N, C-alpha and C positions, 0 to 999 in steps of 0.2 A: 130110694129116690130122695126122701127128705134129708137123709144124711149127706147125700152128694150135693144137694142144693145148699145146705149149710156150709159144706166145705168150700164151695165156690164163693159164697157170701163172705166167708172168712178171708179167702184169698184176695177178693176184691177190696175188702176192708183194709187188709194189710198193705195192698198196693197203694190205696189212696193215702193212708197214713204215711207211708214211706215217701210219697210224692211231696207231701206238705213238710216233712222233716227236711228233705233235700232242699226244697224251696226256701225254707227258713234259713238254712245254712248259707245259701247263695245271697240272701238278703242282708247278711251281716256286713256292716260298713263302719268305718271310723268317722265320727263327727269331727270335722276339721277345726271346729271352734271350741270343743270341749275336750277332745281327745278320747272320748268314751266310745266303745264299740256298741253299736245298736243294731236292732233288727228294723229295717225301714223298707216299706214296700211301695213308696211313691216318690216322685221327684219334688223339689221345691216348688215348681210351677203348680203342681197338683195341690200341694199344701195351701198355696196362695188362693187358688180357685175354690177350695173347700171353705177357707176362711171368708172369702168375699160372698160366697153363696149362703153361708150361715149367718152372716152379719145382720140382715134385716130381721130375721126371726129372733135372734138373741136381743136385739135392740127393742123390739116390740114387747118381749117378755118382761122387760124392765121399765116399761112406761115410756119408751122412746128416748130421744136425746134430750139433755137438759136445755132449757130455752136461754140460759144466760151465756151469751157469746163471750163475755170476758172470762168467765170460768173455763169455757172450752179452749179459748186461746191460751190460757195459763197452762192447762193440761198439755196442749199441743207443744208449747214452748219447752216444758220440762222434759216431755217424752223425746222430742227431737234432739234436745241437748244431750241426753243420755245416748242416743243412737249415734249421733255425729262424733262423739268423743270416745267411742268404744269399738270393739270388734264387731258389734252389731251392724255397723256401717258397711262392713266387708261382706255381709251375707246378701243372698239374692232376695231377701224378704222385703215386702212393702209395708213398713210400719205406719199404722194409723191409730190415733188415740181418741177414744170416745168417752165423754162424760154422760152417763145415763141418768134419767130423771128419777129413778127409783130412790125414794127417801126412806125406805124401810129396811132394805136388805143391805147389810154391810158386806161388801164384796168387791173383788176385782178379779178379772180373768182374761185369758188370751185365747183366741182361736188360732189354728195353724196358719202360718204364712204372714202373720204380723198385725192382725186386728186385736187391739188391746182396749179393754173396757174397765171403767171404774164407776161404781154407783155413787150418786150424790150422798147417800147415807154414810159411805166411808169417806168420801172427799170432805164432807162437812166436819168430820171428826179429826182430821189431820191438822196438826198445829203449825206446820211450816212447810216450806218448799222442799226441804231435805226429806221430810217424811213422804211427801208425794213422790219424790224421786225414788225413794225406797220401794214404794208400791209399784210404780211403773217399771223400775229396773228389774224387779222380781218377775213381772209378767213378760218383759222382753226376754228374760232368761228362759221361760217356758218355750217361747218361739224358737230362739236360737238353739235351745237344747233339743228341739224336735220331739217334744214329749208327746204331743197328740199323734204325730205320725207313728211314733214307736208304739203307742197303745193300739192304734188301728192295726198295725202289722201283727202284733201279738194276738189281738182279738181274731184276726183272719186265720192265724195259725191254729188256735184252739177250736175255732168253729170248724175248721177243716178236719181236725182230729175227731170232733164229735160226729161229723158226717161219716168218717170212716168207721167209728164205733157203731153207728146206727145201721150200717150196712153189714158189718162183720160180727156183731154181737151186742152185748148189753153194757159196754164200757163207756158209753156216751155220757151218762150222768156223772160218772167219776171224773172223766177228763174235763167236763164242763166246769165242775167244781174247782179243779186245779187251776183252770184258766182264770176264773174269777178271782181266786186268791192271789194269783200272780199279778193281775192288774191292780188289785188294791195295794199290795205291797209296793209295787213300782210307783204308785201315786205318792207315797211318802218320800221316796228317793227323789222323785221329780221336784217336790217342794224344797227339799234341802239343797239340791243342785241349783235351783233357781235362786234360793236365798244367797248362795255362794256367788253366783254370777252377778246378782243384783248388787252385792257389795262391791265387786270389782268395777261395775259400771258406774256406781256412785263416786268412787274414788277417781276414776278416769275423768269424770265430768266435773270434778271439784266439789262434790257434795260431801257432807258429813255422814259417814256410814253409821255412826252411833245412833242416828235418827231411826234406823230400822228397828232398833230395840224398842223405841217408843211405839212404832207401829204394831209390834207384837203385843205390847201392853194394851193397846187399843183393842186388838182382836181378842185377847184374853178376857178383858172386861166385857166386851160384847157377847162372848160366849156364856158368861155367867158362871156361877159356882157349880152348876150341874152340867157342864160341857161334857161331850162324849169322850170317854177314856180313849187314849191313844190307840190301844190295841183294837178298838172297834171302829177306828176312823181311818180314812184315806190320808189324812193330814197329820204331820207330827204335832205333838202338843206344843203350844207357844213357848213354854218354859224350855223345852229341849231345843227348839229353834233358836232361842236367845243364846243358848250355850254355843251352838254351832255358828251363829252370827258373830259372836265374840271371837271365836277361833278364826273365822274368815277374815275379820278385820285385822287381826294380828298377822295373819299370813300375807295378806296383800300389802300391808304397810311395810313389811320387811322386804318385799319384792322391789328391786330397783326399777 
């Protein structure tokens, strides 16, 4: 009887795993703005809704919005200039730019659907408008590249296989590990793709893309000499990013 129950469990597990594999194949689509084939499980409207829902919590975690309206207007103007002069304007996303009060954490990030944030700690270290455009252009690239939506879909896929493993046998832990490694590796690719897109947005809007190299130097200095090695980080090392940025500048400057 125990052998028969195990057989049924294995069959159920295989069926669940097959369902998620087929579902993942059906979720493959080409991003019309990057040309890259991705696994996406939600519509742009859902991405926008997730971003708007998450915005208050993310804002609160970084001390709220900065109180200086002139700084906020400056960020808005640069962000909107990038959007209005690039393919970002053709997307269904609702871009909003937020200067956070956090004066300790050097960071910028984007939520799915168009919510873009920069901390005052990073903002205050930027030397000119071109560098701000580089930071915001990079974050717009994350939105347009649908990186959050892609990670969510991949996470759902691996969680589904873990469920199948827990029903059918003891492979859940192994599959879970593979899923985590996949998400971490994709994180580096996301950063490099956003750097590339950000350079294009800067050129389209009339900004100097060389300023993005200065941003990398700021990030490298902030990380200090004991920064996490690239193999242990979800982000590429700033030195490697600089090399890719130079290549992107050369590529897009040659493009008519």
